[in-house]
N, C-alpha and C positions, 0 to 999 in steps of 0.2 A: 139850383145849385146841384154841382156834378157829385157824384156817388162817391165820389172819393174824397170830397171834403164836408165833415159833416161838425154840428155842433156839441160842444161838451158842455150839461149844465150841472149844475150841483152834485157831482160825483161823489159816490161816497164808499169806502172799503171799511169794513169793520175789523174789528180784531187790533188794531194800532195805536190805539188812544193809552194804551199803560204804558209805563217807563221804568228805564230801571232804578234802582234803588240800593242804598246800601254804601258801604265801603269800598275802595279800592285797594290794591294789593301794598300802596304805598299809605295808604291812611286817610285819603282824601275823601269828604264826602261829597257825592254830587247832588243832582234834582232831587227836591223833595217827591215822595209819593204823591202823585197827582194823576186822576185817573182821565182829566181832561187834557194832558198834555199831549200834543200831535208831535209827530217824529220829526226829528231834525233832518234837513238834507245838504250834503257836502257834494258838490261837483269838480271833479278836478279835469281839465283840459289842457291836454298837450297843443303845440304849434308847429304842426306838419312833420308831427311822428308816424312812420309807417308802419305798417301792418305787422311786419317782422321784426319791429324795434325791442322787444321785449323775450326774456328766458322763454317765460311761460308760452308765448306764441312760436316758439321752436327755434330760436336765434339763440345757438349754443355759445355764441361770443359774447353776449349781453349778460350781465350780472344785475339782477333786479330782483332780490329777493324779498324785499317787501311788496311788490308789485304779483311776484308769483305767489305771496301770501294771502294776498288780498284776493286773487283768482281762486285759489284752494279754499276761501273761507265762503266763496259766494258763489256768481256764475261768470262765466267767459262765453261770450260770444263771437260766433266765427263768422257771421253775417252782417255784422253791424256796419250801416253807412252813416257818413257824416251826410249833412244837409246839403253838403254843396262841394265841389271839389276847390273851393279857397275859402281863405279867411271869412271876409266880413259876411257875405250871404250864409256861411257854415254857422257861424255864432248866433246869427240872426234866426235861423231855423231852430236851433237848440233853444233859444232863451223865449220863443215865442211859439214854439209848435207850430209855426205856419211858413210856407214856402218864403225864401226873402224877397221874392218879385212881388208878393203881396205886400209886403210891410216898408218898402220904399228903399230898398239896399241892395239890388240884384248884382252889383258889381263891388268891387271891391273900392274902399275909399281911403284917401289920405291925407296929408296935412292942407291939401288945396280944396278937398271936395265940400260942397256946402251941402250934401244932403247926409242923412244919416238915418237913423230909427224913427219913424214917424212917431209923436206924439201921441196919437190914438192908438198905438199897438202896447199890449201887456204883456210884460214880462214877468217870468215865473216870479221875480224878485217883487214885482207889483203885486200880482196877486198874494204873496204871503206876508208882504209888507202890511196889506190891509188887512191881515187875518193874523196881526199879533206876532208876526216872526222879526227876527232882531236879521236884518239880510247885508252881505258885503261881501265886496269883490276885491283880490288882490291878484293883479297881473295885467293882462292885455284886454281893453276892451273892443278896438276895433268896429263899432257901431255908428261912427260918427263922431267929431272933435270939436264942433261946436258947441258953446254951452249948455243949449237946449237938448241937445244929443248925449250928453255925458252921462254915466252912469245914475249919478244923484237924482237926475230927472228922469228915471226909468226904476224906480223901484228900490236901488239900493240905499241905504243909510251912509255905509261907509265904502272908500273907495282909494285903492293906494295901489298906482301903478302907471301904465302909459296907455295913450286914448289909440295909438295904432301901432304897425308892426315894428319890429325891432330895427329893420333895414331902412326905414323911412326916417334917414336922419342924415347930415352932413359929409357922413365918411363911406356912403354908398360906392360900391365899386363901379357901377356902371349907372348912374342917375339919371332918371327921364326927366327930371327937373333939378334946380338949387333946392334942395331940402333945407327947411329950418331947423333949429336946433329941437331936438325930440325932448319934450315936457315929460315929467313925473311929475304925476299928481299926488295930492294926500288931499282925500274928497275933492273939493270944488277949488283947491289954490296950488299953482304950480311950485315946485318947493327945491327943483333942480331942471338943469339941463342934460340932456347926453348924459343920462347915468351910467355908471359903469357895468357894462354888459356881464363882467365876469362875477358881479354881486346879486344880480337880480334875483336869481332862483332863491336863494339863501333868504333874502331880503324879503321877497313874497310869501317864502315858507313863516318866517319870524311873525311876520303879520297875521297871516290865518293861523297860527297858534294862539297868539293874543286873543284875536276875534272869539276862539272858544271859550279860552279862560273866561274873557269877559262876559259871555253871554252863554256859560255853562248851564245855569240856572231857568235860563228862557228857552223857550223853542227859536230854532236859527235856520237860516239858510246861506253856506256858505259856498261861494263862486270861486275858483282858484283856476283861471286860465293862464298856464304859464306862457311868459315869452319865449322859452326854448322848446324844441329844438331848432326853432326858426333860427335862419343866419341873421347876422354873426353870431357864431359858437360862442357861448362865454361859460366858465366854470371857475367857481372858487379854487383856493389853492389847496383845500381839503381833501378836492375830486381831481385835481390837475395830474394828468399821466398815471392817474391810478387803475383804470381799466389795463391797458395794456394794448388796448385796441383802437387806439386815434381819440382824438379830442370828440367827435360824435359819441362815441361808448361813454366817455367820461361824462358827457352832460348827462345821459340819460341817467348815470350811475348816480347824479345829483339827483333828479328828479325822483329817483327810487327811494333815495335817503330821504327826499321832503315829504313821499306819500308815508314814509314811515313816521316821521315826525308829528305828523298830523293824525296817523291812526293812533299812535302812542298816546297822544293829549287826549282823544277821544277817550281810550283806555282808561286813563289817567284818574278821570272824570266819570267815571261809569256810563259812558254814552253811549259806548256800542249797541245796545241792543235795540235802542231809540234812535239809530242814525242810519239814513241809507245812503251809502256811500257811491259814488260812480266816477271812475274812472276811464277817459278816451282822449280822442286827438281830434283836431279840426278838420284835418283833411290827410292825405296820403305825403308821401315825401317829395321835397324839390329836389328833382333827379339832377337838376342842371348842376347843383354842387357838388355832384360826386361824393368823395370823402366827407365832405359836410352836410351830406342829406342824408336822410333813412333808406329803408329798404321796404320792398313790397312783398318780397319773400316768393317772387316769381310771378305776381299779379301784373295783367297789363298797365303799360304806363305808370301815370303819378300825378302828381298835384298839377291842377289846372285842366285835367281832362274828366270825362266822365265813366273812364273804365276803370274796371275794378280797383288798378293800384291809386286811382285818384280819389277813391271814396270809400272803398271798405277799409276800416281802421280797429284797431283796438278797442273794446270794451269789455270792462268790468264792472259789476255792481254787487255790493254786500250790506246785507243787513241781518245780523244776529237773529235767529229765532225765527225769521222771515223767509228769507231765503236761503233753501238748502245748499251745503257747502259743496264744493267739489264740482257743480255742474258745467258741464260744456256744450252748449246749445247752438245748433247749426239753423234755427228758424233766421228769418232776417228781421230784422227794425231797423227802424233811422231814427236820426236826432231829433226829428218831427215828433217822436212818441215820449220824449223824454218830458216835455209841459206836463202833456195832458195825465202821463202816469203820476207825475208829482204832484199834481192836483188832487186825484184821486186819491192817493195815497195820505197826503193830509186834510182829507175831507174839506178841501177849500172851496167856500161858497162866493161868489161875486154876483152883484148888483146884475153887472152885463159882462158879456164875455164875447170874444171875438171865435169866428169859426174856424176849430184846428184842422190842419190837413193831418198829424198823426192821431194815434190812438193811445188809450190805455193798455199797455203791453205789460202791465203788473201780472196777467197768469203765464206770459213766457219768463220773466222774471223772476218767477217761481217755482219753475221747472216744467210747468204745464205746455200741454199743446195747442196751439192759436192762430187759427187763420189773419193774414193782413193784408189789409187793404194794399193795392200796385203802390209802387212808389217811384215817382219820376227823377230822373235825372237832369239837372238845369243847369247850366253853365250859361252866365250873361245873356238871359234870357230866352237860349233856345235852349226848348226839349229833345234832347239828344238820345234818350232812352228810356224804358219803364221796366222794372221788374214786378212781376206778378209770378208769384210761386217760385219753381224751380227754372222759370223761364225770364229771360231778359233780351229785348227786342231794343236794339241800335238803328236810330234813322242816318239816312245817309247824312255824311257830315265831314268837315275838316277837323283836324284836332291838332294839339301841340305835341313835337315829337325833341328827344333831346340828342341829336348823332353824336355832339360830342361831350360830353360831362365835363364841367371844370374841377379844380383841384386846392385845398387847403385855403377855402374862403373865397376863391375869384369863381364866378359862373363859367358853366363852358357855352356852347353852340345850344340856343333855343329857337324853335322855329315855330313860332305859333300856330301857323297853317301847314305846317309841314307834311302832316299825315293826312291821309282821307280813306273814308271807309262806305262804303254802300249798304244798303238795308241788310241788316242781317240779324239771326237770331241765334242765341247761345243758351246751352242747358247747362246752367252752372252748378246744378248738382254734380254733373260730369265733366263739367269745363269750366271750373273757376277761372282760370286763366285767359278766356276766351279767346282761344285758339282755333276753333273750330264752328264755322259758320253752318248752322242746320236748317236754315229759312227755306231750301228747297225740300226738305223733307217736311216739314211744317206749314205749308202755304197756309192753312186756316188760322194758325196760332199766330203767325206772322203777321197775317194781315189784319186781326183783331186787337192785337196790340199798337199796330201801326195807326188805328185809328185812333185808340187811347190818344197817344201821342199827338196826334192833329188836334183833336179835340183840348189837349191839354195846353197846347200851342196858343189855340184862341184865347183862352183864358189869359194865359199868361201876357199876351200881347196887350188885352187889355188893363191888366195890372199895371204894367210898366210903361204905358203910352207917355207918362207925363214925364220919365226921368230915364227913359232912352238916350243915348246920345244922338 
């Protein structure tokens, strides 16, 4: 086994077994005092939200008071990476703690895809379900749409949402094939087709709140992968034109409202101190859609690329009494780290576990210093870069560019292999926008990291030999 991949076995962090008790301000009693109760976990994941798409990340035109409060009460990461630059592999990495190439879905899947998350893979929900957690997902799945690939078969006891992306429906402006009607699931049953996009954020939020209310006296894992701000954008009447900054900003404000509703429900039932809350995005913004896409804040490129704009995304974590308030951390971590960290925090033991590519980053989340193993940037089975400390080595490859952005819901010109870069080295501490190639000044570092990329590519080729087109 390579040094960057290791086994997590029976991790345990002490000090997290107690729970909050007593009455809320509204007089509602919550969990009984129980020394054995493990922490709840809430993960909220947006779709295509850029690094710069929140007020607390520096965008003065975004009104995000609930997200800003979440950041002020916990930790905000400035060097967090999604597991991949596109939806399916990114979500696979987050839920399994393993590179998507390992788990059978290195490419984006749609309504015609036969492959999905392997039945042999364990998600966070699988682990926690078998350790007496209530588990629910409300939103977008996108890890396979055949019956054996749906959330109910991967550890989630409750599911409300869509099996793949918002735009994989009959009204796609530039379809690659004739899309079927987009199904909306309630558990394993289809209850609607082509659900109204304007109401999805509110419907997802209402179901998430109900899940907390129904399981407030149990330990639970709540996963809320929003369908927005992925195109086609949609917003309910209460937020239409509210921002004054266009539809994309309206959508972000409704997501912020949703975060507020979920947090208020946790407060109502005195669950704040015993709940880890995480908010992040699955990849960078889809630049092809112009004003219906987000912003990287100056980071290079966007969704579909392994440059910083494609995978460096917002990340906030909060757990009252455990994560100190108001931390801003520039240490790097990735979506691969979420699963091993959650399993350690919840003291989850399993008879067998797959090897994690991520690591337990609880010391980082609680404000400490922590060395981190190298992180590989992989797109469609190609290892295009690695980050080790402050250094990011990028191997020679072609990449997606957007010479002409679209507008108002219509995509612009997107050239999948329109850009090209040679072997490069970037010092991300000094140059987060990847503008200055310093490979010539640091040939030994460049060569060492390039060898790591080559070794990883050998492994990836073996992992995906049965699924590569």
